[in-house]
C-alpha positions as protocol buffer text, in pm:
chain_id: "A"
residue {
  index: 1
  type: UNK
  ca { x: -5535 y: 12112 z: 15117 }
}
residue {
  index: 2
  type: UNK
  ca { x: -5241 y: 12119 z: 15359 }
}
residue {
  index: 3
  type: UNK
  ca { x: -4885 y: 12135 z: 15230 }
}
residue {
  index: 4
  type: UNK
  ca { x: -4820 y: 11787 z: 15374 }
}
residue {
  index: 5
  type: UNK
  ca { x: -5113 y: 11641 z: 15180 }
}
residue {
  index: 6
  type: UNK
  ca { x: -5018 y: 11835 z: 14867 }
}
residue {
  index: 7
  type: UNK
  ca { x: -4669 y: 11689 z: 14850 }
}
residue {
  index: 8
  type: UNK
  ca { x: -4798 y: 11341 z: 14928 }
}
residue {
  index: 9
  type: UNK
  ca { x: -5036 y: 11379 z: 14633 }
}
residue {
  index: 10
  type: UNK
  ca { x: -4747 y: 11496 z: 14413 }
}
residue {
  index: 11
  type: UNK
  ca { x: -4549 y: 11185 z: 14508 }
}
residue {
  index: 12
  type: UNK
  ca { x: -4845 y: 10961 z: 14435 }
}
residue {
  index: 13
  type: UNK
  ca { x: -4891 y: 11128 z: 14095 }
}
residue {
  index: 14
  type: UNK
  ca { x: -4520 y: 11095 z: 14015 }
}
residue {
  index: 15
  type: UNK
  ca { x: -4553 y: 10721 z: 14077 }
}
residue {
  index: 16
  type: UNK
  ca { x: -4904 y: 10630 z: 13967 }
}
residue {
  index: 17
  type: UNK
  ca { x: -5057 y: 10938 z: 13809 }
}
residue {
  index: 18
  type: UNK
  ca { x: -5104 y: 11046 z: 13451 }
}
residue {
  index: 19
  type: UNK
  ca { x: -5116 y: 11397 z: 13305 }
}
residue {
  index: 20
  type: UNK
  ca { x: -5332 y: 11417 z: 12995 }
}
residue {
  index: 21
  type: UNK
  ca { x: -5219 y: 11616 z: 12695 }
}
residue {
  index: 22
  type: UNK
  ca { x: -5503 y: 11868 z: 12724 }
}
residue {
  index: 23
  type: UNK
  ca { x: -5338 y: 12086 z: 12989 }
}
residue {
  index: 24
  type: UNK
  ca { x: -5611 y: 12026 z: 13244 }
}
residue {
  index: 25
  type: UNK
  ca { x: -5676 y: 11667 z: 13351 }
}
residue {
  index: 26
  type: UNK
  ca { x: -5475 y: 11448 z: 13589 }
}
residue {
  index: 27
  type: UNK
  ca { x: -5566 y: 11083 z: 13655 }
}
residue {
  index: 28
  type: UNK
  ca { x: -5506 y: 10886 z: 13975 }
}
residue {
  index: 29
  type: UNK
  ca { x: -5576 y: 10511 z: 13968 }
}
residue {
  index: 30
  type: UNK
  ca { x: -5590 y: 10270 z: 14264 }
}
residue {
  index: 31
  type: UNK
  ca { x: -5719 y: 9922 z: 14342 }
}
residue {
  index: 32
  type: UNK
  ca { x: -5884 y: 10034 z: 14666 }
}
residue {
  index: 33
  type: UNK
  ca { x: -6185 y: 10263 z: 14631 }
}
residue {
  index: 34
  type: UNK
  ca { x: -6163 y: 10341 z: 15003 }
}
residue {
  index: 35
  type: UNK
  ca { x: -5816 y: 10487 z: 14952 }
}
residue {
  index: 36
  type: UNK
  ca { x: -5939 y: 10724 z: 14681 }
}
residue {
  index: 37
  type: UNK
  ca { x: -6234 y: 10824 z: 14901 }
}
residue {
  index: 38
  type: UNK
  ca { x: -5991 y: 10913 z: 15180 }
}
residue {
  index: 39
  type: UNK
  ca { x: -5770 y: 11102 z: 14935 }
}
residue {
  index: 40
  type: UNK
  ca { x: -6070 y: 11297 z: 14803 }
}
residue {
  index: 41
  type: UNK
  ca { x: -6164 y: 11406 z: 15154 }
}
residue {
  index: 42
  type: UNK
  ca { x: -5813 y: 11496 z: 15267 }
}
residue {
  index: 43
  type: UNK
  ca { x: -5714 y: 11683 z: 14953 }
}
residue {
  index: 44
  type: UNK
  ca { x: -6050 y: 11844 z: 14879 }
}
residue {
  index: 45
  type: UNK
  ca { x: -6085 y: 11682 z: 14537 }
}
residue {
  index: 46
  type: UNK
  ca { x: -6440 y: 11746 z: 14409 }
}
residue {
  index: 47
  type: UNK
  ca { x: -6443 y: 11500 z: 14118 }
}
residue {
  index: 48
  type: UNK
  ca { x: -6620 y: 11164 z: 14148 }
}
residue {
  index: 49
  type: UNK
  ca { x: -6453 y: 10825 z: 14168 }
}
residue {
  index: 50
  type: UNK
  ca { x: -6510 y: 10613 z: 13857 }
}
residue {
  index: 51
  type: UNK
  ca { x: -6451 y: 10246 z: 13782 }
}
residue {
  index: 52
  type: UNK
  ca { x: -6218 y: 10122 z: 13509 }
}
residue {
  index: 53
  type: UNK
  ca { x: -6091 y: 9790 z: 13374 }
}
residue {
  index: 54
  type: UNK
  ca { x: -5747 y: 9698 z: 13248 }
}
residue {
  index: 55
  type: UNK
  ca { x: -5675 y: 9480 z: 12945 }
}
residue {
  index: 56
  type: UNK
  ca { x: -5724 y: 9167 z: 13154 }
}
residue {
  index: 57
  type: UNK
  ca { x: -6067 y: 9275 z: 13277 }
}
residue {
  index: 58
  type: UNK
  ca { x: -5946 y: 9356 z: 13630 }
}
residue {
  index: 59
  type: UNK
  ca { x: -6137 y: 9635 z: 13800 }
}
residue {
  index: 60
  type: UNK
  ca { x: -5966 y: 9942 z: 13948 }
}
residue {
  index: 61
  type: UNK
  ca { x: -6085 y: 10288 z: 14047 }
}
residue {
  index: 62
  type: UNK
  ca { x: -5978 y: 10635 z: 13940 }
}
residue {
  index: 63
  type: UNK
  ca { x: -6026 y: 11004 z: 13996 }
}
residue {
  index: 64
  type: UNK
  ca { x: -5977 y: 11243 z: 13706 }
}
residue {
  index: 65
  type: UNK
  ca { x: -5886 y: 11581 z: 13852 }
}
residue {
  index: 66
  type: UNK
  ca { x: -5977 y: 11873 z: 13629 }
}
residue {
  index: 67
  type: UNK
  ca { x: -5774 y: 12182 z: 13723 }
}
residue {
  index: 68
  type: UNK
  ca { x: -5568 y: 12407 z: 13495 }
}
residue {
  index: 69
  type: UNK
  ca { x: -5390 y: 12571 z: 13790 }
}
residue {
  index: 70
  type: UNK
  ca { x: -5291 y: 12239 z: 13951 }
}
residue {
  index: 71
  type: UNK
  ca { x: -5182 y: 12102 z: 13613 }
}
residue {
  index: 72
  type: UNK
  ca { x: -4958 y: 12408 z: 13560 }
}
residue {
  index: 73
  type: UNK
  ca { x: -4817 y: 12370 z: 13911 }
}
residue {
  index: 74
  type: UNK
  ca { x: -4718 y: 12010 z: 13830 }
}
residue {
  index: 75
  type: UNK
  ca { x: -4549 y: 12123 z: 13509 }
}
residue {
  index: 76
  type: UNK
  ca { x: -4361 y: 12394 z: 13701 }
}
residue {
  index: 77
  type: UNK
  ca { x: -4207 y: 12142 z: 13942 }
}
residue {
  index: 78
  type: UNK
  ca { x: -4096 y: 11907 z: 13663 }
}
residue {
  index: 79
  type: UNK
  ca { x: -4389 y: 11674 z: 13590 }
}
residue {
  index: 80
  type: UNK
  ca { x: -4507 y: 11614 z: 13233 }
}
residue {
  index: 81
  type: UNK
  ca { x: -4742 y: 11401 z: 13019 }
}
residue {
  index: 82
  type: UNK
  ca { x: -4603 y: 11059 z: 12919 }
}
residue {
  index: 83
  type: UNK
  ca { x: -4362 y: 11093 z: 13209 }
}
residue {
  index: 84
  type: UNK
  ca { x: -4273 y: 10731 z: 13285 }
}
residue {
  index: 85
  type: UNK
  ca { x: -3941 y: 10720 z: 13097 }
}
residue {
  index: 86
  type: UNK
  ca { x: -3875 y: 11096 z: 13079 }
}
residue {
  index: 87
  type: UNK
  ca { x: -3929 y: 11228 z: 13429 }
}
residue {
  index: 88
  type: UNK
  ca { x: -3625 y: 11363 z: 13613 }
}
residue {
  index: 89
  type: UNK
  ca { x: -3558 y: 11555 z: 13931 }
}
residue {
  index: 90
  type: UNK
  ca { x: -3862 y: 11733 z: 14074 }
}
residue {
  index: 91
  type: UNK
  ca { x: -3860 y: 12059 z: 14268 }
}
residue {
  index: 92
  type: UNK
  ca { x: -3976 y: 11928 z: 14605 }
}
residue {
  index: 93
  type: UNK
  ca { x: -3905 y: 12133 z: 14921 }
}
residue {
  index: 94
  type: UNK
  ca { x: -3658 y: 11957 z: 15150 }
}
residue {
  index: 95
  type: UNK
  ca { x: -3893 y: 11975 z: 15450 }
}
residue {
  index: 96
  type: UNK
  ca { x: -4175 y: 11813 z: 15250 }
}
residue {
  index: 97
  type: UNK
  ca { x: -3967 y: 11540 z: 15086 }
}
residue {
  index: 98
  type: UNK
  ca { x: -4075 y: 11269 z: 15333 }
}
residue {
  index: 99
  type: UNK
  ca { x: -4442 y: 11332 z: 15245 }
}
residue {
  index: 100
  type: UNK
  ca { x: -4353 y: 11317 z: 14874 }
}
residue {
  index: 101
  type: UNK
  ca { x: -4161 y: 10993 z: 14930 }
}
residue {
  index: 102
  type: UNK
  ca { x: -4457 y: 10836 z: 15113 }
}
residue {
  index: 103
  type: UNK
  ca { x: -4663 y: 10903 z: 14800 }
}
residue {
  index: 104
  type: UNK
  ca { x: -4394 y: 10741 z: 14586 }
}
residue {
  index: 105
  type: UNK
  ca { x: -4385 y: 10435 z: 14814 }
}
residue {
  index: 106
  type: UNK
  ca { x: -4764 y: 10403 z: 14817 }
}
residue {
  index: 107
  type: UNK
  ca { x: -4761 y: 10417 z: 14437 }
}
residue {
  index: 108
  type: UNK
  ca { x: -4448 y: 10233 z: 14322 }
}
residue {
  index: 109
  type: UNK
  ca { x: -4300 y: 10091 z: 14641 }
}
residue {
  index: 110
  type: UNK
  ca { x: -4283 y: 9737 z: 14771 }
}
residue {
  index: 111
  type: UNK
  ca { x: -4220 y: 9649 z: 15138 }
}
residue {
  index: 112
  type: UNK
  ca { x: -4107 y: 9287 z: 15161 }
}
residue {
  index: 113
  type: UNK
  ca { x: -4057 y: 9052 z: 15456 }
}
residue {
  index: 114
  type: UNK
  ca { x: -3884 y: 8713 z: 15473 }
}
residue {
  index: 115
  type: UNK
  ca { x: -3704 y: 8489 z: 15720 }
}
residue {
  index: 116
  type: UNK
  ca { x: -3329 y: 8446 z: 15682 }
}
residue {
  index: 117
  type: UNK
  ca { x: -3264 y: 8077 z: 15599 }
}
residue {
  index: 118
  type: UNK
  ca { x: -2956 y: 8038 z: 15822 }
}
residue {
  index: 119
  type: UNK
  ca { x: -3012 y: 8253 z: 16131 }
}
residue {
  index: 120
  type: UNK
  ca { x: -3393 y: 8262 z: 16135 }
}
residue {
  index: 121
  type: UNK
  ca { x: -3396 y: 8639 z: 16166 }
}
residue {
  index: 122
  type: UNK
  ca { x: -3678 y: 8852 z: 16027 }
}
residue {
  index: 123
  type: UNK
  ca { x: -3558 y: 9040 z: 15720 }
}
residue {
  index: 124
  type: UNK
  ca { x: -3716 y: 9338 z: 15546 }
}
residue {
  index: 125
  type: UNK
  ca { x: -3650 y: 9544 z: 15238 }
}
residue {
  index: 126
  type: UNK
  ca { x: -3801 y: 9845 z: 15067 }
}
residue {
  index: 127
  type: UNK
  ca { x: -3798 y: 9865 z: 14688 }
}
residue {
  index: 128
  type: UNK
  ca { x: -3907 y: 10150 z: 14465 }
}
residue {
  index: 129
  type: UNK
  ca { x: -3945 y: 10076 z: 14095 }
}
residue {
  index: 130
  type: UNK
  ca { x: -3944 y: 10319 z: 13802 }
}
residue {
  index: 131
  type: UNK
  ca { x: -3873 y: 10343 z: 13429 }
}
residue {
  index: 132
  type: UNK
  ca { x: -3665 y: 10664 z: 13435 }
}
residue {
  index: 133
  type: UNK
  ca { x: -3302 y: 10637 z: 13541 }
}
residue {
  index: 134
  type: UNK
  ca { x: -3261 y: 11015 z: 13605 }
}
residue {
  index: 135
  type: UNK
  ca { x: -3563 y: 11015 z: 13838 }
}
residue {
  index: 136
  type: UNK
  ca { x: -3453 y: 10703 z: 14025 }
}
residue {
  index: 137
  type: UNK
  ca { x: -3097 y: 10837 z: 14058 }
}
residue {
  index: 138
  type: UNK
  ca { x: -3235 y: 11160 z: 14204 }
}
residue {
  index: 139
  type: UNK
  ca { x: -3443 y: 10961 z: 14456 }
}
residue {
  index: 140
  type: UNK
  ca { x: -3132 y: 10770 z: 14560 }
}
residue {
  index: 141
  type: UNK
  ca { x: -2938 y: 11095 z: 14618 }
}
residue {
  index: 142
  type: UNK
  ca { x: -3227 y: 11267 z: 14797 }
}
residue {
  index: 143
  type: UNK
  ca { x: -3295 y: 10980 z: 15038 }
}
residue {
  index: 144
  type: UNK
  ca { x: -2925 y: 10981 z: 15128 }
}
residue {
  index: 145
  type: UNK
  ca { x: -2885 y: 11356 z: 15170 }
}
residue {
  index: 146
  type: UNK
  ca { x: -3218 y: 11438 z: 15332 }
}
residue {
  index: 147
  type: UNK
  ca { x: -3298 y: 11120 z: 15527 }
}
residue {
  index: 148
  type: UNK
  ca { x: -2964 y: 10948 z: 15580 }
}
residue {
  index: 149
  type: UNK
  ca { x: -3062 y: 10618 z: 15416 }
}
residue {
  index: 150
  type: UNK
  ca { x: -2834 y: 10457 z: 15158 }
}
residue {
  index: 151
  type: UNK
  ca { x: -2998 y: 10255 z: 14882 }
}
residue {
  index: 152
  type: UNK
  ca { x: -2862 y: 10078 z: 14576 }
}
residue {
  index: 153
  type: UNK
  ca { x: -2998 y: 10127 z: 14225 }
}
residue {
  index: 154
  type: UNK
  ca { x: -3037 y: 9814 z: 14014 }
}
residue {
  index: 155
  type: UNK
  ca { x: -3124 y: 9784 z: 13646 }
}
residue {
  index: 156
  type: UNK
  ca { x: -3337 y: 9499 z: 13512 }
}
residue {
  index: 157
  type: UNK
  ca { x: -3388 y: 9433 z: 13142 }
}
residue {
  index: 158
  type: UNK
  ca { x: -3661 y: 9221 z: 12988 }
}
residue {
  index: 159
  type: UNK
  ca { x: -3630 y: 9231 z: 12610 }
}
residue {
  index: 160
  type: UNK
  ca { x: -3668 y: 9594 z: 12507 }
}
residue {
  index: 161
  type: UNK
  ca { x: -3811 y: 9690 z: 12848 }
}
residue {
  index: 162
  type: UNK
  ca { x: -3585 y: 9837 z: 13117 }
}
residue {
  index: 163
  type: UNK
  ca { x: -3679 y: 9914 z: 13474 }
}
residue {
  index: 164
  type: UNK
  ca { x: -3481 y: 10054 z: 13766 }
}
residue {
  index: 165
  type: UNK
  ca { x: -3517 y: 9936 z: 14123 }
}
residue {
  index: 166
  type: UNK
  ca { x: -3396 y: 10140 z: 14419 }
}
residue {
  index: 167
  type: UNK
  ca { x: -3348 y: 9893 z: 14704 }
}
residue {
  index: 168
  type: UNK
  ca { x: -3300 y: 9958 z: 15075 }
}
residue {
  index: 169
  type: UNK
  ca { x: -3205 y: 9689 z: 15326 }
}
residue {
  index: 170
  type: UNK
  ca { x: -3375 y: 9640 z: 15660 }
}
residue {
  index: 171
  type: UNK
  ca { x: -3214 y: 9915 z: 15867 }
}
residue {
  index: 172
  type: UNK
  ca { x: -3226 y: 10175 z: 15590 }
}
residue {
  index: 173
  type: UNK
  ca { x: -3589 y: 10080 z: 15524 }
}
residue {
  index: 174
  type: UNK
  ca { x: -3671 y: 10124 z: 15892 }
}
residue {
  index: 175
  type: UNK
  ca { x: -3512 y: 10470 z: 15885 }
}
residue {
  index: 176
  type: UNK
  ca { x: -3712 y: 10581 z: 15581 }
}
residue {
  index: 177
  type: UNK
  ca { x: -4043 y: 10426 z: 15682 }
}
residue {
  index: 178
  type: UNK
  ca { x: -4027 y: 10564 z: 16037 }
}
residue {
  index: 179
  type: UNK
  ca { x: -3988 y: 10915 z: 15895 }
}
residue {
  index: 180
  type: UNK
  ca { x: -4249 y: 10876 z: 15620 }
}
residue {
  index: 181
  type: UNK
  ca { x: -4532 y: 10694 z: 15799 }
}
residue {
  index: 182
  type: UNK
  ca { x: -4647 y: 10893 z: 16099 }
}
residue {
  index: 183
  type: UNK
  ca { x: -4983 y: 10899 z: 16273 }
}
residue {
  index: 184
  type: UNK
  ca { x: -5236 y: 11130 z: 16113 }
}
residue {
  index: 185
  type: UNK
  ca { x: -5073 y: 11140 z: 15768 }
}
residue {
  index: 186
  type: UNK
  ca { x: -5268 y: 11028 z: 15462 }
}
residue {
  index: 187
  type: UNK
  ca { x: -5143 y: 10696 z: 15323 }
}
residue {
  index: 188
  type: UNK
  ca { x: -5244 y: 10371 z: 15158 }
}
residue {
  index: 189
  type: UNK
  ca { x: -5356 y: 10151 z: 15447 }
}
residue {
  index: 190
  type: UNK
  ca { x: -5199 y: 9823 z: 15333 }
}
residue {
  index: 191
  type: UNK
  ca { x: -4859 y: 9992 z: 15276 }
}
residue {
  index: 192
  type: UNK
  ca { x: -4879 y: 10164 z: 15613 }
}
residue {
  index: 193
  type: UNK
  ca { x: -4949 y: 9833 z: 15787 }
}
residue {
  index: 194
  type: UNK
  ca { x: -4639 y: 9675 z: 15632 }
}
residue {
  index: 195
  type: UNK
  ca { x: -4439 y: 9988 z: 15713 }
}
residue {
  index: 196
  type: UNK
  ca { x: -4540 y: 9963 z: 16081 }
}
residue {
  index: 197
  type: UNK
  ca { x: -4443 y: 9596 z: 16094 }
}
residue {
  index: 198
  type: UNK
  ca { x: -4104 y: 9672 z: 15941 }
}
residue {
  index: 199
  type: UNK
  ca { x: -4040 y: 9963 z: 16180 }
}
residue {
  index: 200
  type: UNK
  ca { x: -4130 y: 9748 z: 16482 }
}
residue {
  index: 201
  type: UNK
  ca { x: -3916 y: 9451 z: 16375 }
}
residue {
  index: 202
  type: UNK
  ca { x: -3616 y: 9387 z: 16599 }
}
residue {
  index: 203
  type: UNK
  ca { x: -3321 y: 9564 z: 16447 }
}
residue {
  index: 204
  type: UNK
  ca { x: -3053 y: 9295 z: 16496 }
}
residue {
  index: 205
  type: UNK
  ca { x: -2740 y: 9484 z: 16397 }
}
residue {
  index: 206
  type: UNK
  ca { x: -2673 y: 9785 z: 16619 }
}
residue {
  index: 207
  type: UNK
  ca { x: -2469 y: 9960 z: 16351 }
}
residue {
  index: 208
  type: UNK
  ca { x: -2511 y: 9962 z: 15975 }
}
residue {
  index: 209
  type: UNK
  ca { x: -2334 y: 10124 z: 15683 }
}
residue {
  index: 210
  type: UNK
  ca { x: -2673 y: 10177 z: 15515 }
}
residue {
  index: 211
  type: UNK
  ca { x: -2774 y: 10464 z: 15746 }
}
residue {
  index: 212
  type: UNK
  ca { x: -2587 y: 10786 z: 15817 }
}
residue {
  index: 213
  type: UNK
  ca { x: -2553 y: 10979 z: 16140 }
}
residue {
  index: 214
  type: UNK
  ca { x: -2724 y: 11317 z: 16134 }
}
residue {
  index: 215
  type: UNK
  ca { x: -2385 y: 11489 z: 16148 }
}
residue {
  index: 216
  type: UNK
  ca { x: -2290 y: 11341 z: 15809 }
}
residue {
  index: 217
  type: UNK
  ca { x: -2605 y: 11445 z: 15622 }
}
residue {
  index: 218
  type: UNK
  ca { x: -2540 y: 11676 z: 15324 }
}
residue {
  index: 219
  type: UNK
  ca { x: -2171 y: 11577 z: 15332 }
}
């Protein structure tokens, strides 16, 4: 497995994966079987793809990776069982962060398009949703410092449930997606298609406060 594919897989697991409590097994679940087949091939995962149903009877697909060494690696970089509300900053190399972020977007991201009601312009946004404020705050800082895109973190409460949404407007989304989704990289096809459409959309504003010049990165 290449380092690029490894850190993509880590991002996908941080978003959509599950570490069992036995110190060995890691689950990845997806709607598209073809995506898991591609992931198996790219990452050299030997385990078979199985079918599963959720509480509403909807069918999805999963791979259960069985590897003590990979499990320990994930623990070493900050992952954990029952991570959804507890996960924090992960030890991801700066030069691999965009691959990690592509995994996060493919797992917990939403790329949205709409038409502005007054000027008729094509609008886009990128949203990443999570249940852990420390993790989402770290993503917000990292995307600013490493990729020059400024997002805003929002909190939504529904009864006892709280979720955090990191939102990027059109120009910041174009910056992030153009770095993350490049030809030849492993990705979820439907997310990549939306990413390409967003990147190719006419920019509109020539300047934006939501992206930083390279000279200001790490400031």
